[in-house]
DSSP file (Angstrom, degrees, kcal/mol; ACC not computed):
  #  RESIDUE AA STRUCTURE BP1 BP2  ACC     N-H-->O    O-->H-N    N-H-->O    O-->H-N    TCO  KAPPA ALPHA  PHI   PSI    X-CA   Y-CA   Z-CA
    1    1 A M              0   0    0      0, 0.0     2,-0.2     0, 0.0     0, 0.0   0.000 360.0 360.0 360.0 142.3   -4.4   -7.0  -28.3
    2    2 A K        -     0   0    0      1,-0.1     2,-0.6     2,-0.0     0, 0.0  -0.507 360.0-116.9 -81.4 143.9   -8.2   -7.1  -27.6
    3    3 A N    >   -     0   0    0     -2,-0.2     3,-1.3     1,-0.1    -1,-0.1  -0.679  15.9-145.8 -75.7 121.3  -10.5   -9.1  -29.6
    4    4 A K  T 3  S+     0   0    0     -2,-0.6    -1,-0.1     1,-0.3    -2,-0.0   0.655  98.3  52.3 -66.7 -13.7  -13.0   -6.8  -31.4
    5    5 A N  T 3  S+     0   0    0      4,-0.0     2,-0.7     3,-0.0    -1,-0.3  -0.110  71.6 146.4-111.4  35.4  -15.7   -9.4  -31.1
    6    6 A D    X   -     0   0    0     -3,-1.3     3,-0.7     1,-0.2     4,-0.4  -0.622  30.0-167.5 -79.9 110.4  -15.4  -10.1  -27.4
    7    7 A W  G >  S+     0   0    0     -2,-0.7     3,-0.6     1,-0.2    -1,-0.2   0.697  80.6  67.3 -79.3 -18.2  -18.9  -11.0  -26.3
    8    8 A K  G >  S+     0   0    0      1,-0.2     3,-0.9     2,-0.2    -1,-0.2   0.799  95.7  57.2 -69.6 -24.5  -18.1  -10.7  -22.6
    9    9 A E  G <  S+     0   0    0     -3,-0.7    -1,-0.2     1,-0.2    -2,-0.2   0.749 107.1  49.8 -74.0 -22.1  -17.5   -7.0  -23.0
   10   10 A R  G X  S+     0   0    0     -3,-0.6     3,-1.0    -4,-0.4    -1,-0.2   0.138  75.4 128.5-106.8  20.2  -21.0   -6.7  -24.4
   11   11 A L  T <  S+     0   0    0     -3,-0.9     3,-0.1     1,-0.2    -3,-0.0  -0.470  74.5  23.1 -69.0 147.9  -23.0   -8.5  -21.7
   12   12 A N  T 3  S+     0   0    0      1,-0.2     2,-0.4    -2,-0.1    -1,-0.2   0.771  91.0 135.1  68.5  25.9  -26.0   -6.4  -20.4
   13   13 A I    <   -     0   0    0     -3,-1.0     2,-0.5     0, 0.0    -1,-0.2  -0.885  50.1-141.6-109.0 135.3  -26.1   -4.3  -23.4
   14   14 A V        -     0   0    0     -2,-0.4     2,-0.3    -3,-0.1    -3,-0.0  -0.834  22.3-144.4 -94.8 130.6  -29.5   -3.6  -25.1
   15   15 A Y        -     0   0    0     -2,-0.5     2,-0.2     1,-0.0     8,-0.0  -0.698   6.4-128.2 -99.5 146.2  -29.2   -3.6  -28.9
   16   16 A S        -     0   0    0     -2,-0.3     5,-0.1     2,-0.1    -1,-0.0  -0.545   6.4-142.8 -90.3 158.3  -31.0   -1.4  -31.3
   17   17 A T        +     0   0    0     -2,-0.2    -1,-0.1     3,-0.0    -2,-0.0   0.408  68.8 116.7 -93.5   3.7  -33.1   -2.4  -34.3
   18   18 A N    >   -     0   0    0      1,-0.2     3,-2.2     2,-0.1    -2,-0.1  -0.574  62.1-148.0 -72.4 116.6  -31.7    0.6  -36.2
   19   19 A P  T 3  S+     0   0    0      0, 0.0    -1,-0.2     0, 0.0    -3,-0.0   0.768  96.5  52.7 -60.0 -21.4  -29.7   -0.8  -39.2
   20   20 A D  T 3  S+     0   0    0      2,-0.1     2,-0.3    -3,-0.0    -2,-0.1   0.430  81.2 119.3 -93.0   5.9  -27.3    2.2  -39.0
   21   21 A Y    <   -     0   0    0     -3,-2.2     2,-0.4    -5,-0.1    -6,-0.0  -0.515  45.7-162.7 -75.0 135.3  -26.5    1.7  -35.3
   22   22 A K        -     0   0    0     -2,-0.3     2,-0.4     2,-0.0    -2,-0.1  -0.964  19.8-124.9-113.7 127.8  -22.8    1.1  -34.4
   23   23 A Y        -     0   0    0     -2,-0.4     2,-0.6     1,-0.0    -8,-0.0  -0.567  24.2-157.7 -70.6 126.7  -21.8   -0.4  -31.0
   24   24 A Q        -     0   0    0     -2,-0.4     2,-0.2     2,-0.0    -1,-0.0  -0.906   2.9-154.3-113.1 118.2  -19.3    1.8  -29.3
   25   25 A S        -     0   0    0     -2,-0.6     2,-1.1     1,-0.1   -15,-0.0  -0.544  23.6-114.5 -85.3 149.8  -17.2    0.3  -26.7
   26   26 A E        -     0   0    0     -2,-0.2     2,-0.3     2,-0.0    -1,-0.1  -0.697  40.4-173.0 -86.3 106.7  -15.6    2.3  -23.8
   27   27 A E        -     0   0    0     -2,-1.1     2,-0.4     1,-0.0    -3,-0.0  -0.788  24.3-116.4 -99.0 144.0  -11.9    2.1  -24.5
   28   28 A E        -     0   0    0     -2,-0.3     2,-0.3     1,-0.0    -1,-0.0  -0.603  25.6-139.4 -79.9 129.9   -9.4    3.5  -22.0
   29   29 A E        -     0   0    0     -2,-0.4     2,-0.6     1,-0.1    -1,-0.0  -0.665  21.1-112.6 -89.2 148.2   -7.3    6.3  -23.3
   30   30 A D        -     0   0    0     -2,-0.3     2,-0.2    34,-0.0    34,-0.1  -0.678  34.1-143.8 -80.0 122.8   -3.6    6.4  -22.5
   31   31 A T        -     0   0    0     -2,-0.6     2,-0.2    32,-0.3     3,-0.0  -0.556  22.6-105.9 -83.4 154.2   -3.2    9.4  -20.2
   32   32 A E        -     0   0    0     -2,-0.2     2,-0.2    31,-0.2    -1,-0.1  -0.569  40.2-101.0 -78.6 146.8    0.0   11.4  -20.6
   33   33 A T        -     0   0    0     -2,-0.2    30,-0.2    30,-0.1     2,-0.1  -0.456  34.5-126.8 -69.3 132.4    2.6   10.9  -17.9
   34   34 A I        -     0   0    0     28,-1.6     5,-0.1    -2,-0.2    28,-0.1  -0.494  40.1 -85.2 -76.6 154.3    2.7   13.7  -15.4
   35   35 A A    >>  -     0   0    0     -2,-0.1     3,-0.9     1,-0.1     4,-0.6  -0.187  37.6-116.3 -57.5 148.9    6.1   15.4  -14.7
   36   36 A K  G >4 S+     0   0    0      1,-0.3     3,-1.0     2,-0.2    75,-0.4   0.862 114.3  57.7 -57.7 -38.8    8.3   13.6  -12.2
   37   37 A E  G 34 S+     0   0    0      1,-0.2    -1,-0.3    72,-0.2    74,-0.1   0.760 108.6  45.7 -69.2 -21.2    8.2   16.5   -9.9
   38   38 A K  G <4 S+     0   0    0     -3,-0.9     2,-0.3    72,-0.1    -1,-0.2   0.447  83.6 113.4 -95.5  -1.8    4.4   16.4   -9.7
   39   39 A Q    <<  -     0   0    0     -3,-1.0     2,-0.9    -4,-0.6    72,-0.5  -0.562  55.6-154.5 -71.1 129.2    4.0   12.7   -9.2
   40   40 A L        +     0   0    0     20,-0.5     2,-0.4    -2,-0.3    72,-0.1  -0.806  22.6 179.5-102.4  88.0    2.7   11.9   -5.7
   41   41 A L        -     0   0    0     -2,-0.9    72,-2.3    17,-0.0     2,-0.5  -0.761  13.7-157.6 -95.9 135.8    4.1    8.4   -5.2
   42   42 A R  E     -Ab  59 113A   0     17,-2.5    17,-2.5    -2,-0.4     2,-0.5  -0.949   3.8-158.4-116.3 128.9    3.3    6.6   -1.9
   43   43 A I  E     +Ab  58 114A   0     70,-3.7    72,-3.1    -2,-0.5     2,-0.3  -0.915  22.5 158.5-110.9 128.3    5.7    3.8   -0.8
   44   44 A S  E     -A   57   0A   0     13,-2.3    13,-3.2    -2,-0.5     2,-0.5  -0.930  41.6-111.4-141.7 162.2    4.4    1.1    1.7
   45   45 A L  E     -A   56   0A   0     -2,-0.3     2,-0.4    11,-0.2    11,-0.2  -0.878  34.1-168.5 -99.2 133.1    5.0   -2.3    2.9
   46   46 A D  E     +A   55   0A   0      9,-2.7     9,-2.3    -2,-0.5    -2,-0.0  -0.988  24.8 159.9-128.8 131.3    2.3   -4.8    2.0
   47   47 A K    > > +     0   0    0     -2,-0.4     3,-1.1     7,-0.2     5,-0.7   0.332  39.3 121.9-123.6  -0.6    1.8   -8.4    3.4
   48   48 A R  T 3 5S-     0   0    0      1,-0.2    -2,-0.0     2,-0.1     5,-0.0  -0.443  84.1  -2.1 -71.5 138.6   -1.8   -9.0    2.5
   49   49 A N  T 3 5S+     0   0    0     -2,-0.2    -1,-0.2     1,-0.1    -3,-0.0   0.735 105.9 103.7  59.9  27.4   -2.7  -12.0    0.3
   50   50 A R  T X 5S-     0   0    0     -3,-1.1     3,-2.1     3,-0.1    -2,-0.1   0.084  97.0-106.8-127.1  21.7    1.0  -12.9    0.0
   51   51 A K  T 3 5S-     0   0    0      1,-0.3     3,-0.1    -4,-0.1    -3,-0.1   0.858  81.6 -54.0  51.2  42.0    1.4  -15.9    2.3
   52   52 A G  T 3 <S+     0   0    0     -5,-0.7     2,-0.3     1,-0.3    -1,-0.3   0.363 103.8 135.0  80.0  -2.2    3.2  -13.6    4.8
   53   53 A K    <   -     0   0    0     -3,-2.1     2,-0.4    -6,-0.1    -1,-0.3  -0.644  51.5-132.5 -79.4 137.5    5.8  -12.4    2.3
   54   54 A A        -     0   0    0     -2,-0.3    40,-2.1    -3,-0.1     2,-0.3  -0.701  24.1-176.0 -95.2 137.6    6.4   -8.7    2.4
   55   55 A V  E     -AC  46  93A   0     -9,-2.3    -9,-2.7    -2,-0.4     2,-0.6  -0.953  28.8-121.4-127.5 151.4    6.5   -6.6   -0.8
   56   56 A T  E     -AC  45  92A   0     36,-3.1    36,-2.4    38,-0.4     2,-0.5  -0.840  32.0-157.3 -93.4 123.9    7.3   -2.9   -1.2
   57   57 A L  E     -AC  44  91A   0    -13,-3.2   -13,-2.3    -2,-0.6     2,-0.6  -0.927  10.0-168.5-113.4 121.8    4.2   -1.3   -2.9
   58   58 A I  E     +AC  43  90A   0     32,-2.8    32,-2.3    -2,-0.5     2,-0.3  -0.958  18.7 171.2-111.0 119.3    4.5    2.0   -4.8
   59   59 A T  E     +A   42   0A   0    -17,-2.5   -17,-2.5    -2,-0.6    30,-0.2  -0.781  42.5  57.9-122.1 165.7    1.2    3.5   -5.6
   60   60 A G        +     0   0    0     28,-0.4   -20,-0.5     1,-0.3     2,-0.4   0.458  58.4 152.4  99.7   1.2   -0.1    6.8   -7.1
   61   61 A F        -     0   0    0     27,-1.2     2,-0.6    -3,-0.2    -1,-0.3  -0.526  26.1-163.2 -74.2 122.7    1.7    6.8  -10.5
   62   62 A K        +     0   0    0     -2,-0.4   -28,-1.6   -28,-0.1     2,-0.3  -0.922  45.9  63.7-105.8 120.4   -0.2    8.7  -13.2
   63   63 A G  S    S-     0   0    0     -2,-0.6   -32,-0.3   -30,-0.2   -31,-0.2  -0.983  81.8 -32.5 160.3-168.2    0.9    8.0  -16.7
   64   64 A T     >  -     0   0    0     -2,-0.3     4,-1.8   -34,-0.1     5,-0.1  -0.341  51.0-115.9 -80.1 163.2    1.2    5.5  -19.5
   65   65 A D  H  > S+     0   0    0      1,-0.2     4,-2.6     2,-0.2     5,-0.2   0.847 114.4  57.0 -66.5 -36.9    1.8    1.9  -19.0
   66   66 A N  H  > S+     0   0    0      2,-0.2     4,-2.2     1,-0.2    -1,-0.2   0.926 107.6  47.0 -57.2 -47.5    5.1    2.1  -20.8
   67   67 A D  H  > S+     0   0    0      2,-0.2     4,-2.5     1,-0.2    -1,-0.2   0.864 112.0  51.0 -64.3 -42.7    6.4    4.7  -18.4
   68   68 A L  H  X S+     0   0    0     -4,-1.8     4,-2.2     2,-0.2    -2,-0.2   0.918 110.6  48.1 -62.9 -46.8    5.1    2.6  -15.5
   69   69 A Q  H  X S+     0   0    0     -4,-2.6     4,-2.5     2,-0.2    -2,-0.2   0.890 111.4  52.6 -56.8 -48.2    7.0   -0.5  -16.9
   70   70 A D  H  X S+     0   0    0     -4,-2.2     4,-2.6     2,-0.2    -2,-0.2   0.955 111.3  45.1 -60.3 -52.0   10.2    1.6  -17.3
   71   71 A L  H  X S+     0   0    0     -4,-2.5     4,-2.3     1,-0.2    -1,-0.2   0.904 114.0  49.9 -60.3 -39.8   10.1    2.9  -13.7
   72   72 A S  H  X S+     0   0    0     -4,-2.2     4,-2.3     2,-0.2    -1,-0.2   0.881 109.6  49.9 -62.7 -40.4    9.4   -0.6  -12.5
   73   73 A K  H  X S+     0   0    0     -4,-2.5     4,-2.1     2,-0.2    -2,-0.2   0.894 111.5  50.0 -65.5 -43.5   12.2   -2.1  -14.5
   74   74 A F  H  X S+     0   0    0     -4,-2.6     4,-2.2     1,-0.2    -2,-0.2   0.917 113.7  45.4 -65.3 -42.6   14.7    0.7  -13.1
   75   75 A L  H  X S+     0   0    0     -4,-2.3     4,-2.0     1,-0.2    -2,-0.2   0.912 113.3  47.9 -69.5 -42.5   13.6    0.0   -9.5
   76   76 A K  H  X>S+     0   0    0     -4,-2.3     5,-1.6     2,-0.2     4,-1.3   0.887 114.0  48.4 -64.5 -40.5   13.8   -3.8   -9.7
   77   77 A T  H  <5S+     0   0    0     -4,-2.1    -2,-0.2     2,-0.2    -1,-0.2   0.932 112.8  46.4 -67.2 -48.1   17.2   -3.6  -11.4
   78   78 A R  H  <5S+     0   0    0     -4,-2.2    -1,-0.2     1,-0.2    -2,-0.2   0.802 117.8  42.8 -67.6 -30.9   18.6   -1.2   -8.8
   79   79 A C  H  <5S-     0   0    0     -4,-2.0    -1,-0.2    -5,-0.2    -2,-0.2   0.659 104.5-132.1 -88.6 -15.1   17.2   -3.2   -5.8
   80   80 A G  T  <5 +     0   0    0     -4,-1.3     2,-0.2     1,-0.3    -3,-0.2   0.841  68.4 102.9  66.9  36.9   18.3   -6.5   -7.5
   81   81 A V      < -     0   0    0     -5,-1.6    -1,-0.3    -6,-0.2    -2,-0.2  -0.813  68.6-104.0-137.0 175.1   15.0   -8.2   -6.9
   82   82 A G        +     0   0    0     -2,-0.2    11,-2.3    -3,-0.1     2,-0.3  -0.284  45.3 131.8 -95.5-173.9   11.8   -9.2   -8.9
   83   83 A G  E     -D   92   0A   0      9,-0.2     2,-0.3    -2,-0.1     9,-0.2  -0.970  36.4-111.8 159.2-169.8    8.4   -7.6   -9.0
   84   84 A S  E     -D   91   0A   0      7,-1.3     7,-3.3    -2,-0.3     2,-0.4  -0.967   7.3-145.0-153.2 166.6    5.6   -6.4  -11.2
   85   85 A A  E     +D   90   0A   0     -2,-0.3     2,-0.3     5,-0.2     5,-0.2  -0.990  32.9 130.3-140.4 128.1    3.8   -3.4  -12.4
   86   86 A K  E >   +D   89   0A   0      3,-2.0     3,-1.5    -2,-0.4    -2,-0.1  -0.923  61.8  20.8-169.8 153.2    0.1   -2.9  -13.4
   87   87 A D  T 3  S-     0   0    0     -2,-0.3     3,-0.1     1,-0.3   -26,-0.0   0.832 128.4 -55.6  54.6  40.1   -2.8   -0.6  -12.7
   88   88 A G  T 3  S+     0   0    0      1,-0.2   -27,-1.2   -29,-0.1   -28,-0.4   0.618 116.4 107.9  69.4  14.2   -0.6    2.3  -11.6
   89   89 A E  E <   - D   0  86A   0     -3,-1.5    -3,-2.0   -30,-0.2     2,-0.4  -0.924  52.1-158.3-121.1 148.6    1.1    0.1   -8.9
   90   90 A I  E     -CD  58  85A   0    -32,-2.3   -32,-2.8    -2,-0.4     2,-0.4  -0.997   5.8-159.7-122.2 127.8    4.6   -1.3   -8.7
   91   91 A L  E     -CD  57  84A   0     -7,-3.3    -7,-1.3    -2,-0.4     2,-0.5  -0.909   5.3-171.5-106.8 134.9    5.3   -4.3   -6.5
   92   92 A I  E     -CD  56  83A   0    -36,-2.4   -36,-3.1    -2,-0.4     2,-0.3  -0.992  30.0-118.9-123.8 122.5    9.0   -4.8   -5.5
   93   93 A Q  E    S+C   55   0A   0    -11,-2.3   -38,-0.2    -2,-0.5     2,-0.1  -0.482  78.0  15.5 -72.2 125.5    9.6   -8.2   -3.7
   94   94 A G  S    S-     0   0    0    -40,-2.1     2,-1.2    -2,-0.3   -38,-0.4  -0.261 105.1 -55.0 100.2 168.1   11.0   -7.6   -0.2
   95   95 A D        +     0   0    0      1,-0.1     3,-0.1   -40,-0.1    -2,-0.1  -0.686  68.7 140.2 -91.9  95.6   11.2   -4.7    2.2
   96   96 A F     >  +     0   0    0     -2,-1.2     4,-2.9    -4,-0.2     5,-0.3  -0.143  18.5 131.4-121.0  31.3   13.0   -1.9    0.2
   97   97 A R  H  > S+     0   0    0      1,-0.2     4,-2.2     2,-0.2     5,-0.2   0.932  77.0  39.5 -60.1 -48.9   11.0    1.2    1.3
   98   98 A N  H  > S+     0   0    0      1,-0.2     4,-2.2     2,-0.2    -1,-0.2   0.874 117.1  48.5 -75.0 -32.9   14.0    3.4    2.2
   99   99 A K  H  > S+     0   0    0      2,-0.2     4,-2.0     1,-0.2    -1,-0.2   0.901 113.3  48.1 -71.6 -37.5   16.1    2.3   -0.8
  100  100 A V  H  X S+     0   0    0     -4,-2.9     4,-2.4     2,-0.2    -2,-0.2   0.883 110.5  52.6 -65.7 -38.9   13.2    2.9   -3.2
  101  101 A L  H  X S+     0   0    0     -4,-2.2     4,-2.3    -5,-0.3     5,-0.2   0.939 111.7  46.4 -60.1 -48.0   12.5    6.3   -1.6
  102  102 A E  H  X S+     0   0    0     -4,-2.2     4,-1.8     1,-0.2    -2,-0.2   0.856 112.7  48.0 -65.9 -35.9   16.1    7.3   -2.2
  103  103 A L  H  X S+     0   0    0     -4,-2.0     4,-1.8     2,-0.2    -1,-0.2   0.904 112.0  50.1 -64.7 -40.9   16.2    6.0   -5.7
  104  104 A L  H  <>S+     0   0    0     -4,-2.4     5,-2.6     1,-0.2     4,-0.4   0.878 111.0  49.0 -72.6 -38.8   13.0    7.8   -6.6
  105  105 A Q  H ><5S+     0   0    0     -4,-2.3     3,-1.2     3,-0.2    -1,-0.2   0.915 108.2  53.2 -64.5 -45.3   14.2   11.1   -5.1
  106  106 A K  H 3<5S+     0   0    0     -4,-1.8    -2,-0.2     1,-0.2    -1,-0.2   0.842 107.2  53.5 -57.3 -35.3   17.5   10.9   -7.0
  107  107 A E  T 3<5S-     0   0    0     -4,-1.8    -1,-0.2    -5,-0.1    -2,-0.2   0.553 128.1 -97.0 -77.4  -6.1   15.4   10.4  -10.2
  108  108 A G  T < 5S+     0   0    0     -3,-1.2     2,-1.5    -4,-0.4    -3,-0.2   0.572  80.6 135.5 105.2  10.2   13.5   13.6   -9.5
  109  109 A Y    > < +     0   0    0     -5,-2.6     3,-1.2     1,-0.2    -1,-0.2  -0.673  25.7 170.2 -86.8  79.5   10.3   12.2   -7.9
  110  110 A A  T 3   +     0   0    0     -2,-1.5    -1,-0.2     1,-0.3   -73,-0.1   0.733  65.8  56.1 -69.2 -25.7   10.4   14.9   -5.2
  111  111 A K  T 3  S+     0   0    0    -72,-0.5    -1,-0.3   -75,-0.4     2,-0.2   0.280  74.2 129.1 -93.6  12.0    7.0   14.2   -3.7
  112  112 A A    <   +     0   0    0     -3,-1.2     2,-0.3   -72,-0.1   -70,-0.2  -0.484  34.9 178.6 -68.0 134.4    7.6   10.5   -3.0
  113  113 A R  E     -b   42   0A   0    -72,-2.3   -70,-3.7    -2,-0.2     2,-0.5  -0.962  29.3-124.2-140.4 150.6    6.7    9.5    0.6
  114  114 A I  E      b   43   0A   0     -2,-0.3   -70,-0.2   -72,-0.2   -72,-0.0  -0.831 360.0 360.0 -91.7 133.1    6.8    6.5    2.8
  115  115 A I              0   0    0    -72,-3.1   -71,-0.2    -2,-0.5    -1,-0.1   0.405 360.0 360.0 -94.0 360.0    3.4    5.6    4.4
């Protein structure tokens, strides 16, 4: 949970002398998850900044963090490996592009593609 008095969030802010002024922070809204059939997921192999280790990268997910975490957990469990999910991206350790594509299509993500 965010600290409401986080001074780093308010750097470079000009304050008003108006006693009735209330600071409004820009909070991210949870966007609703798009239907599985309309999700345009891109699957690729990524080796950058990973000491030569390959990871399967799934990008393009539009939706809530909870839904992203659920999809990530499903894929990691079915592939039997670790990984992570954040900022609309899912990382699966190892080269599982074809298996991930197959799993996503079975789950109803018809527009998933390997890049």
